N, CA, C and O atoms as a Maestro MAE file, in Angstrom:
{
 s_m_m2io_version
 :::
 2.0.0
}

f_m_ct {
 s_m_title
 :::
 protein
 m_atom[256] {
  # First column is atom index #
  i_m_mmod_type
  r_m_x_coord
  r_m_y_coord
  r_m_z_coord
  i_m_residue_number
  s_m_chain_name
  s_m_pdb_residue_name
  s_m_pdb_atom_name
  i_m_atomic_number
  :::
  1 25 0.841 -1.172 0.000 1 A "MET " " N  " 7
  2 3 0.000 0.000 0.000 1 A "MET " " CA " 6
  3 2 0.894 1.246 0.000 1 A "MET " " C  " 6
  4 15 1.776 1.382 0.848 1 A "MET " " O  " 8
  5 25 0.653 2.183 -0.987 2 A "PRO " " N  " 7
  6 3 1.513 3.361 -1.063 2 A "PRO " " CA " 6
  7 2 1.264 4.322 0.096 2 A "PRO " " C  " 6
  8 15 0.165 4.415 0.641 2 A "PRO " " O  " 8
  9 25 2.316 5.017 0.438 3 A "SER " " N  " 7
  10 3 2.219 6.028 1.488 3 A "SER " " CA " 6
  11 2 1.316 7.166 1.016 3 A "SER " " C  " 6
  12 15 1.384 7.541 -0.154 3 A "SER " " O  " 8
  13 25 0.469 7.731 1.889 4 A "PRO " " N  " 7
  14 3 -0.406 8.824 1.457 4 A "PRO " " CA " 6
  15 2 0.361 10.035 0.930 4 A "PRO " " C  " 6
  16 15 -0.145 10.775 0.086 4 A "PRO " " O  " 8
  17 25 1.568 10.233 1.423 5 A "SER " " N  " 7
  18 3 2.332 11.389 0.958 5 A "SER " " CA " 6
  19 2 2.890 11.178 -0.444 5 A "SER " " C  " 6
  20 15 3.281 12.146 -1.096 5 A "SER " " O  " 8
  21 25 2.936 9.943 -0.920 6 A "ARG " " N  " 7
  22 3 3.453 9.654 -2.262 6 A "ARG " " CA " 6
  23 2 2.354 9.215 -3.226 6 A "ARG " " C  " 6
  24 15 2.641 8.898 -4.381 6 A "ARG " " O  " 8
  25 25 1.112 9.192 -2.775 7 A "ASP " " N  " 7
  26 3 0.006 8.791 -3.633 7 A "ASP " " CA " 6
  27 2 -0.185 9.851 -4.720 7 A "ASP " " C  " 6
  28 15 -0.323 11.031 -4.396 7 A "ASP " " O  " 8
  29 25 -0.197 9.467 -5.989 8 A "PRO " " N  " 7
  30 3 -0.331 10.452 -7.076 8 A "PRO " " CA " 6
  31 2 -1.615 11.277 -6.982 8 A "PRO " " C  " 6
  32 15 -1.612 12.459 -7.327 8 A "PRO " " O  " 8
  33 25 -2.702 10.677 -6.525 9 A "ASN " " N  " 7
  34 3 -3.954 11.425 -6.416 9 A "ASN " " CA " 6
  35 2 -3.858 12.509 -5.347 9 A "ASN " " C  " 6
  36 15 -4.369 13.614 -5.529 9 A "ASN " " O  " 8
  37 25 -3.212 12.197 -4.249 10 A "VAL " " N  " 7
  38 3 -3.057 13.181 -3.174 10 A "VAL " " CA " 6
  39 2 -2.150 14.314 -3.646 10 A "VAL " " C  " 6
  40 15 -2.430 15.482 -3.381 10 A "VAL " " O  " 8
  41 25 -1.074 13.979 -4.337 11 A "LEU " " N  " 7
  42 3 -0.172 15.006 -4.842 11 A "LEU " " CA " 6
  43 2 -0.854 15.884 -5.885 11 A "LEU " " C  " 6
  44 15 -0.641 17.096 -5.905 11 A "LEU " " O  " 8
  45 25 -1.670 15.288 -6.752 12 A "ALA " " N  " 7
  46 3 -2.398 16.066 -7.753 12 A "ALA " " CA " 6
  47 2 -3.392 17.011 -7.090 12 A "ALA " " C  " 6
  48 15 -3.516 18.168 -7.492 12 A "ALA " " O  " 8
  49 25 -4.093 16.525 -6.086 13 A "LEU " " N  " 7
  50 3 -5.046 17.362 -5.369 13 A "LEU " " CA " 6
  51 2 -4.325 18.487 -4.635 13 A "LEU " " C  " 6
  52 15 -4.795 19.624 -4.628 13 A "LEU " " O  " 8
  53 25 -3.197 18.180 -4.025 14 A "LEU " " N  " 7
  54 3 -2.409 19.192 -3.340 14 A "LEU " " CA " 6
  55 2 -1.919 20.258 -4.319 14 A "LEU " " C  " 6
  56 15 -1.941 21.450 -4.014 14 A "LEU " " O  " 8
  57 25 -1.482 19.824 -5.479 15 A "GLY " " N  " 7
  58 3 -1.045 20.771 -6.506 15 A "GLY " " CA " 6
  59 2 -2.173 21.668 -6.973 15 A "GLY " " C  " 6
  60 15 -1.975 22.866 -7.174 15 A "GLY " " O  " 8
  61 25 -3.370 21.092 -7.148 16 A "LEU " " N  " 7
  62 3 -4.532 21.876 -7.563 16 A "LEU " " CA " 6
  63 2 -4.898 22.906 -6.505 16 A "LEU " " C  " 6
  64 15 -5.172 24.061 -6.832 16 A "LEU " " O  " 8
  65 25 -4.906 22.502 -5.254 17 A "VAL " " N  " 7
  66 3 -5.216 23.432 -4.163 17 A "VAL " " CA " 6
  67 2 -4.167 24.544 -4.100 17 A "VAL " " C  " 6
  68 15 -4.508 25.703 -3.867 17 A "VAL " " O  " 8
  69 25 -2.920 24.204 -4.302 18 A "ALA " " N  " 7
  70 3 -1.848 25.205 -4.279 18 A "ALA " " CA " 6
  71 2 -2.030 26.216 -5.407 18 A "ALA " " C  " 6
  72 15 -1.859 27.417 -5.199 18 A "ALA " " O  " 8
  73 25 -2.374 25.734 -6.597 19 A "VAL " " N  " 7
  74 3 -2.594 26.636 -7.735 19 A "VAL " " CA " 6
  75 2 -3.785 27.551 -7.469 19 A "VAL " " C  " 6
  76 15 -3.722 28.747 -7.755 19 A "VAL " " O  " 8
  77 25 -4.863 27.003 -6.927 20 A "LEU " " N  " 7
  78 3 -6.035 27.826 -6.614 20 A "LEU " " CA " 6
  79 2 -5.715 28.874 -5.553 20 A "LEU " " C  " 6
  80 15 -6.185 30.008 -5.644 20 A "LEU " " O  " 8
  81 25 -4.932 28.513 -4.564 21 A "ALA " " N  " 7
  82 3 -4.538 29.471 -3.533 21 A "ALA " " CA " 6
  83 2 -3.667 30.573 -4.136 21 A "ALA " " C  " 6
  84 15 -3.821 31.744 -3.788 21 A "ALA " " O  " 8
  85 25 -2.770 30.212 -5.021 22 A "ILE " " N  " 7
  86 3 -1.910 31.197 -5.669 22 A "ILE " " CA " 6
  87 2 -2.742 32.162 -6.507 22 A "ILE " " C  " 6
  88 15 -2.494 33.368 -6.498 22 A "ILE " " O  " 8
  89 25 -3.728 31.635 -7.229 23 A "LEU " " N  " 7
  90 3 -4.601 32.497 -8.020 23 A "LEU " " CA " 6
  91 2 -5.402 33.441 -7.130 23 A "LEU " " C  " 6
  92 15 -5.573 34.613 -7.466 23 A "LEU " " O  " 8
  93 25 -5.891 32.944 -6.005 24 A "ALA " " N  " 7
  94 3 -6.657 33.785 -5.088 24 A "ALA " " CA " 6
  95 2 -5.778 34.891 -4.506 24 A "ALA " " C  " 6
  96 15 -6.191 36.049 -4.453 24 A "ALA " " O  " 8
  97 25 -4.580 34.543 -4.075 25 A "ILE " " N  " 7
  98 3 -3.674 35.540 -3.500 25 A "ILE " " CA " 6
  99 2 -3.261 36.560 -4.556 25 A "ILE " " C  " 6
  100 15 -3.161 37.751 -4.258 25 A "ILE " " O  " 8
  101 25 -3.024 36.113 -5.770 26 A "SER " " N  " 7
  102 3 -2.669 37.039 -6.844 26 A "SER " " CA " 6
  103 2 -3.837 37.967 -7.167 26 A "SER " " C  " 6
  104 15 -3.638 39.152 -7.437 26 A "SER " " O  " 8
  105 25 -5.044 37.431 -7.139 27 A "GLY " " N  " 7
  106 3 -6.224 38.257 -7.368 27 A "GLY " " CA " 6
  107 2 -6.396 39.316 -6.299 27 A "GLY " " C  " 6
  108 15 -6.758 40.454 -6.598 27 A "GLY " " O  " 8
  109 25 -6.139 38.949 -5.066 28 A "ILE " " N  " 7
  110 3 -6.218 39.919 -3.966 28 A "ILE " " CA " 6
  111 2 -5.163 41.016 -4.152 28 A "ILE " " C  " 6
  112 15 -5.451 42.199 -3.972 28 A "ILE " " O  " 8
  113 25 -3.951 40.615 -4.511 29 A "ALA " " N  " 7
  114 3 -2.892 41.603 -4.738 29 A "ALA " " CA " 6
  115 2 -3.248 42.525 -5.901 29 A "ALA " " C  " 6
  116 15 -2.993 43.728 -5.843 29 A "ALA " " O  " 8
  117 25 -3.833 41.967 -6.948 30 A "LEU " " N  " 7
  118 3 -4.250 42.768 -8.097 30 A "LEU " " CA " 6
  119 2 -5.336 43.761 -7.693 30 A "LEU " " C  " 6
  120 15 -5.282 44.928 -8.081 30 A "LEU " " O  " 8
  121 25 -6.309 43.313 -6.927 31 A "TYR " " N  " 7
  122 3 -7.395 44.182 -6.479 31 A "TYR " " CA " 6
  123 2 -6.867 45.325 -5.610 31 A "TYR " " C  " 6
  124 15 -7.250 46.479 -5.802 31 A "TYR " " O  " 8
  125 25 -6.001 45.009 -4.667 32 A "VAL " " N  " 7
  126 3 -5.474 46.040 -3.768 32 A "VAL " " CA " 6
  127 2 -4.682 47.079 -4.546 32 A "VAL " " C  " 6
  128 15 -4.836 48.278 -4.310 32 A "VAL " " O  " 8
  129 25 -3.844 46.639 -5.462 33 A "THR " " N  " 7
  130 3 -3.040 47.605 -6.219 33 A "THR " " CA " 6
  131 2 -3.894 48.378 -7.217 33 A "THR " " C  " 6
  132 15 -3.556 49.505 -7.577 33 A "THR " " O  " 8
  133 25 -4.997 47.785 -7.667 34 A "TYR " " N  " 7
  134 3 -5.899 48.505 -8.563 34 A "TYR " " CA " 6
  135 2 -6.647 49.590 -7.791 34 A "TYR " " C  " 6
  136 15 -6.861 50.686 -8.308 34 A "TYR " " O  " 8
  137 25 -7.040 49.288 -6.568 35 A "GLN " " N  " 7
  138 3 -7.742 50.262 -5.747 35 A "GLN " " CA " 6
  139 2 -6.810 51.349 -5.223 35 A "GLN " " C  " 6
  140 15 -7.253 52.465 -4.950 35 A "GLN " " O  " 8
  141 25 -5.543 51.040 -5.084 36 A "HIS " " N  " 7
  142 3 -4.545 51.993 -4.586 36 A "HIS " " CA " 6
  143 2 -3.385 52.043 -5.575 36 A "HIS " " C  " 6
  144 15 -2.334 51.449 -5.335 36 A "HIS " " O  " 8
  145 25 -3.575 52.753 -6.687 37 A "PRO " " N  " 7
  146 3 -2.552 52.745 -7.750 37 A "PRO " " CA " 6
  147 2 -1.188 53.273 -7.314 37 A "PRO " " C  " 6
  148 15 -0.182 53.003 -7.970 37 A "PRO " " O  " 8
  149 25 -1.145 54.008 -6.237 38 A "ALA " " N  " 7
  150 3 0.147 54.545 -5.795 38 A "ALA " " CA " 6
  151 2 1.080 53.431 -5.316 38 A "ALA " " C  " 6
  152 15 2.291 53.632 -5.234 38 A "ALA " " O  " 8
  153 25 0.523 52.256 -4.999 39 A "LEU " " N  " 7
  154 3 1.369 51.163 -4.496 39 A "LEU " " CA " 6
  155 2 2.276 50.604 -5.583 39 A "LEU " " C  " 6
  156 15 3.464 50.388 -5.345 39 A "LEU " " O  " 8
  157 25 1.732 50.366 -6.771 40 A "ALA " " N  " 7
  158 3 2.543 49.835 -7.880 40 A "ALA " " CA " 6
  159 2 1.627 49.559 -9.066 40 A "ALA " " C  " 6
  160 15 0.410 49.724 -8.985 40 A "ALA " " O  " 8
  161 25 2.221 49.149 -10.135 41 A "GLN " " N  " 7
  162 3 1.425 48.758 -11.298 41 A "GLN " " CA " 6
  163 2 0.731 47.431 -11.002 41 A "GLN " " C  " 6
  164 15 1.400 46.465 -10.637 41 A "GLN " " O  " 8
  165 25 -0.598 47.358 -11.150 42 A "PRO " " N  " 7
  166 3 -1.349 46.160 -10.733 42 A "PRO " " CA " 6
  167 2 -0.874 44.837 -11.343 42 A "PRO " " C  " 6
  168 15 -0.694 43.861 -10.614 42 A "PRO " " O  " 8
  169 25 -0.674 44.786 -12.616 43 A "LEU " " N  " 7
  170 3 -0.294 43.506 -13.231 43 A "LEU " " CA " 6
  171 2 1.113 43.077 -12.840 43 A "LEU " " C  " 6
  172 15 1.384 41.883 -12.711 43 A "LEU " " O  " 8
  173 25 1.995 44.025 -12.652 44 A "THR " " N  " 7
  174 3 3.363 43.700 -12.252 44 A "THR " " CA " 6
  175 2 3.394 43.095 -10.859 44 A "THR " " C  " 6
  176 15 4.097 42.115 -10.614 44 A "THR " " O  " 8
  177 25 2.630 43.683 -9.951 45 A "VAL " " N  " 7
  178 3 2.586 43.167 -8.591 45 A "VAL " " CA " 6
  179 2 1.967 41.776 -8.563 45 A "VAL " " C  " 6
  180 15 2.500 40.878 -7.911 45 A "VAL " " O  " 8
  181 25 0.850 41.583 -9.259 46 A "ALA " " N  " 7
  182 3 0.191 40.273 -9.278 46 A "ALA " " CA " 6
  183 2 1.105 39.211 -9.893 46 A "ALA " " C  " 6
  184 15 1.166 38.085 -9.400 46 A "ALA " " O  " 8
  185 25 1.806 39.561 -10.956 47 A "ALA " " N  " 7
  186 3 2.718 38.604 -11.582 47 A "ALA " " CA " 6
  187 2 3.896 38.280 -10.663 47 A "ALA " " C  " 6
  188 15 4.337 37.132 -10.598 47 A "ALA " " O  " 8
  189 25 4.397 39.271 -9.966 48 A "GLY " " N  " 7
  190 3 5.500 39.034 -9.039 48 A "GLY " " CA " 6
  191 2 5.101 38.133 -7.886 48 A "GLY " " C  " 6
  192 15 5.845 37.228 -7.508 48 A "GLY " " O  " 8
  193 25 3.913 38.384 -7.325 49 A "VAL " " N  " 7
  194 3 3.416 37.544 -6.233 49 A "VAL " " CA " 6
  195 2 3.228 36.115 -6.717 49 A "VAL " " C  " 6
  196 15 3.637 35.167 -6.045 49 A "VAL " " O  " 8
  197 25 2.609 35.960 -7.883 50 A "ALA " " N  " 7
  198 3 2.377 34.618 -8.422 50 A "ALA " " CA " 6
  199 2 3.694 33.893 -8.692 50 A "ALA " " C  " 6
  200 15 3.805 32.695 -8.434 50 A "ALA " " O  " 8
  201 25 4.682 34.603 -9.205 51 A "ALA " " N  " 7
  202 3 5.963 33.969 -9.514 51 A "ALA " " CA " 6
  203 2 6.658 33.483 -8.243 51 A "ALA " " C  " 6
  204 15 7.208 32.382 -8.214 51 A "ALA " " O  " 8
  205 25 6.632 34.302 -7.200 52 A "VAL " " N  " 7
  206 3 7.273 33.905 -5.945 52 A "VAL " " CA " 6
  207 2 6.556 32.703 -5.332 52 A "VAL " " C  " 6
  208 15 7.200 31.757 -4.880 52 A "VAL " " O  " 8
  209 25 5.230 32.741 -5.319 53 A "LEU " " N  " 7
  210 3 4.478 31.631 -4.736 53 A "LEU " " CA " 6
  211 2 4.632 30.346 -5.549 53 A "LEU " " C  " 6
  212 15 4.757 29.262 -4.979 53 A "LEU " " O  " 8
  213 25 4.624 30.462 -6.863 54 A "LEU " " N  " 7
  214 3 4.821 29.270 -7.700 54 A "LEU " " CA " 6
  215 2 6.206 28.672 -7.480 54 A "LEU " " C  " 6
  216 15 6.360 27.452 -7.428 54 A "LEU " " O  " 8
  217 25 7.201 29.523 -7.353 55 A "ALA " " N  " 7
  218 3 8.555 29.011 -7.090 55 A "ALA " " CA " 6
  219 2 8.613 28.298 -5.747 55 A "ALA " " C  " 6
  220 15 9.243 27.248 -5.622 55 A "ALA " " O  " 8
  221 25 7.958 28.869 -4.746 56 A "ALA " " N  " 7
  222 3 7.960 28.240 -3.411 56 A "ALA " " CA " 6
  223 2 7.244 26.888 -3.451 56 A "ALA " " C  " 6
  224 15 7.717 25.915 -2.865 56 A "ALA " " O  " 8
  225 25 6.112 26.831 -4.138 57 A "VAL " " N  " 7
  226 3 5.382 25.553 -4.242 57 A "VAL " " CA " 6
  227 2 6.205 24.546 -5.034 57 A "VAL " " C  " 6
  228 15 6.272 23.373 -4.666 57 A "VAL " " O  " 8
  229 25 6.822 24.989 -6.100 58 A "GLY " " N  " 7
  230 3 7.653 24.096 -6.901 58 A "GLY " " CA " 6
  231 2 8.809 23.519 -6.113 58 A "GLY " " C  " 6
  232 15 9.104 22.327 -6.208 58 A "GLY " " O  " 8
  233 25 9.464 24.362 -5.334 59 A "LEU " " N  " 7
  234 3 10.561 23.864 -4.506 59 A "LEU " " CA " 6
  235 2 10.064 22.895 -3.445 59 A "LEU " " C  " 6
  236 15 10.723 21.898 -3.146 59 A "LEU " " O  " 8
  237 25 8.906 23.189 -2.880 60 A "THR " " N  " 7
  238 3 8.353 22.323 -1.836 60 A "THR " " CA " 6
  239 2 7.969 20.961 -2.398 60 A "THR " " C  " 6
  240 15 8.242 19.933 -1.779 60 A "THR " " O  " 8
  241 25 7.340 20.950 -3.561 61 A "LEU " " N  " 7
  242 3 6.880 19.683 -4.134 61 A "LEU " " CA " 6
  243 2 8.021 18.830 -4.687 61 A "LEU " " C  " 6
  244 15 7.920 17.603 -4.714 61 A "LEU " " O  " 8
  245 25 9.098 19.467 -5.124 62 A "THR " " N  " 7
  246 3 10.191 18.694 -5.720 62 A "THR " " CA " 6
  247 2 11.239 18.285 -4.704 62 A "THR " " C  " 6
  248 15 12.102 17.457 -4.995 62 A "THR " " O  " 8
  249 25 11.169 18.866 -3.504 63 A "ARG " " N  " 7
  250 3 12.115 18.489 -2.441 63 A "ARG " " CA " 6
  251 2 11.843 17.077 -1.947 63 A "ARG " " C  " 6
  252 15 10.686 16.679 -1.805 63 A "ARG " " O  " 8
  253 25 12.873 16.341 -1.693 64 A "ARG " " N  " 7
  254 3 12.665 14.966 -1.228 64 A "ARG " " CA " 6
  255 2 13.136 14.803 0.170 64 A "ARG " " C  " 6
  256 15 13.042 13.711 0.730 64 A "ARG " " O  " 8
  :::
 }
 m_bond[255] {
  # First column is bond index #
  i_m_from
  i_m_to
  i_m_order
  :::
  1 1 2 1
  2 2 3 1
  3 3 4 2
  4 3 5 1
  5 5 6 1
  6 6 7 1
  7 7 8 2
  8 7 9 1
  9 9 10 1
  10 10 11 1
  11 11 12 2
  12 11 13 1
  13 13 14 1
  14 14 15 1
  15 15 16 2
  16 15 17 1
  17 17 18 1
  18 18 19 1
  19 19 20 2
  20 19 21 1
  21 21 22 1
  22 22 23 1
  23 23 24 2
  24 23 25 1
  25 25 26 1
  26 26 27 1
  27 27 28 2
  28 27 29 1
  29 29 30 1
  30 30 31 1
  31 31 32 2
  32 31 33 1
  33 33 34 1
  34 34 35 1
  35 35 36 2
  36 35 37 1
  37 37 38 1
  38 38 39 1
  39 39 40 2
  40 39 41 1
  41 41 42 1
  42 42 43 1
  43 43 44 2
  44 43 45 1
  45 45 46 1
  46 46 47 1
  47 47 48 2
  48 47 49 1
  49 49 50 1
  50 50 51 1
  51 51 52 2
  52 51 53 1
  53 53 54 1
  54 54 55 1
  55 55 56 2
  56 55 57 1
  57 57 58 1
  58 58 59 1
  59 59 60 2
  60 59 61 1
  61 61 62 1
  62 62 63 1
  63 63 64 2
  64 63 65 1
  65 65 66 1
  66 66 67 1
  67 67 68 2
  68 67 69 1
  69 69 70 1
  70 70 71 1
  71 71 72 2
  72 71 73 1
  73 73 74 1
  74 74 75 1
  75 75 76 2
  76 75 77 1
  77 77 78 1
  78 78 79 1
  79 79 80 2
  80 79 81 1
  81 81 82 1
  82 82 83 1
  83 83 84 2
  84 83 85 1
  85 85 86 1
  86 86 87 1
  87 87 88 2
  88 87 89 1
  89 89 90 1
  90 90 91 1
  91 91 92 2
  92 91 93 1
  93 93 94 1
  94 94 95 1
  95 95 96 2
  96 95 97 1
  97 97 98 1
  98 98 99 1
  99 99 100 2
  100 99 101 1
  101 101 102 1
  102 102 103 1
  103 103 104 2
  104 103 105 1
  105 105 106 1
  106 106 107 1
  107 107 108 2
  108 107 109 1
  109 109 110 1
  110 110 111 1
  111 111 112 2
  112 111 113 1
  113 113 114 1
  114 114 115 1
  115 115 116 2
  116 115 117 1
  117 117 118 1
  118 118 119 1
  119 119 120 2
  120 119 121 1
  121 121 122 1
  122 122 123 1
  123 123 124 2
  124 123 125 1
  125 125 126 1
  126 126 127 1
  127 127 128 2
  128 127 129 1
  129 129 130 1
  130 130 131 1
  131 131 132 2
  132 131 133 1
  133 133 134 1
  134 134 135 1
  135 135 136 2
  136 135 137 1
  137 137 138 1
  138 138 139 1
  139 139 140 2
  140 139 141 1
  141 141 142 1
  142 142 143 1
  143 143 144 2
  144 143 145 1
  145 145 146 1
  146 146 147 1
  147 147 148 2
  148 147 149 1
  149 149 150 1
  150 150 151 1
  151 151 152 2
  152 151 153 1
  153 153 154 1
  154 154 155 1
  155 155 156 2
  156 155 157 1
  157 157 158 1
  158 158 159 1
  159 159 160 2
  160 159 161 1
  161 161 162 1
  162 162 163 1
  163 163 164 2
  164 163 165 1
  165 165 166 1
  166 166 167 1
  167 167 168 2
  168 167 169 1
  169 169 170 1
  170 170 171 1
  171 171 172 2
  172 171 173 1
  173 173 174 1
  174 174 175 1
  175 175 176 2
  176 175 177 1
  177 177 178 1
  178 178 179 1
  179 179 180 2
  180 179 181 1
  181 181 182 1
  182 182 183 1
  183 183 184 2
  184 183 185 1
  185 185 186 1
  186 186 187 1
  187 187 188 2
  188 187 189 1
  189 189 190 1
  190 190 191 1
  191 191 192 2
  192 191 193 1
  193 193 194 1
  194 194 195 1
  195 195 196 2
  196 195 197 1
  197 197 198 1
  198 198 199 1
  199 199 200 2
  200 199 201 1
  201 201 202 1
  202 202 203 1
  203 203 204 2
  204 203 205 1
  205 205 206 1
  206 206 207 1
  207 207 208 2
  208 207 209 1
  209 209 210 1
  210 210 211 1
  211 211 212 2
  212 211 213 1
  213 213 214 1
  214 214 215 1
  215 215 216 2
  216 215 217 1
  217 217 218 1
  218 218 219 1
  219 219 220 2
  220 219 221 1
  221 221 222 1
  222 222 223 1
  223 223 224 2
  224 223 225 1
  225 225 226 1
  226 226 227 1
  227 227 228 2
  228 227 229 1
  229 229 230 1
  230 230 231 1
  231 231 232 2
  232 231 233 1
  233 233 234 1
  234 234 235 1
  235 235 236 2
  236 235 237 1
  237 237 238 1
  238 238 239 1
  239 239 240 2
  240 239 241 1
  241 241 242 1
  242 242 243 1
  243 243 244 2
  244 243 245 1
  245 245 246 1
  246 246 247 1
  247 247 248 2
  248 247 249 1
  249 249 250 1
  250 250 251 1
  251 251 252 2
  252 251 253 1
  253 253 254 1
  254 254 255 1
  255 255 256 2
  :::
 }
}
């Protein structure tokens, strides 16, 4: 019986949840910067947040 941490279905579900969380956080960052343009350019901030979070998730999932 495979370990739950190595089950492909669990990893796929975890990846999906991580992507959805990243999209939600990026959307929040986009909304805040759109409402307060003095903070930064909205798309740049959202892309930067998404890139950092995706890199963190990628490192976490590929670490053994």
